[in-house]
N, C-alpha and C positions, 0 to 999 in steps of 0.2 A: 909106366906105359898105361894108357887108358883105351877103352873100347868105346866107340861112339856109334849110335844108330841115329841117322838123320832122316826125318820124314820130309819128303818134298811134295810140291804140288804134283798132280797127276802127270806122268810122263806120257808124251804122245807118240814118240817114235824111237826106234832103236838107236838112232844116231845121237839122241839126247844122252843116252847112257855113256857113249864114247866121249862126248864133250865133258860131261861131269867127271868121268873117270880121269881124263887127261888133266883137267883143272886141279883135281885133288892130288893126283900122283906127282904133280909138279911142285908140290909144297915140301919144304924142308920139315922133317920130323914125322912124316907119314910112313908107316910100315907098308911099303909098296905091295907086297903079296897079300896084304889083308883087305885091300880095297875091293868091295863088291857092290855093284850098283844093280838093284833089282828093278826091272821094268814093270813087272806085274804089281808089286807093292809100292813102287815109287820111293824106295828107301836106299840109302847109302850106308853101308856098314864098313867100318875101318878101325884100325888101331893106330894110335898116335902117341908120340912122346910129348907129354904136357910140359916138359921143361923147354922144349923147342918151339912149340906151337900151341895156340889155344883153340878151343872149339869155335870161338867167335871168328877167328881168322879162317878156319876151314869153311864155315858158313859163308863168309864174305867171298871166298873163292868161288863157291857154288853160285851165289847170287850174281857174282861178277860175270858169269857166262850165261846169265839170263834165266835162272831157275829159282823159284821161291822156296825158301826153307820154312816149313811150318813149325817143326819143333825138333829138338835134339835131346837125346838121352845119353849121358856119359857115365861109365862105371869103370872102376879099376879092373885091370886084367889080372 
């Protein structure tokens, strides 16, 4: 299991958070309860199983709903 902090472009509305959260929670290998999208800091924090999904696939899901990923930091849990 790994923990990721993903820095996004500045979020402009609360519904952005819901779109991102839904996109990420729909992925296989994401620990559902760990997903936190912060409007103020434009960050997504989550835990994921790196045997099932990669950080690149998570970033792709976020960019797929229209948000730019600026950088990601991953560390073991």
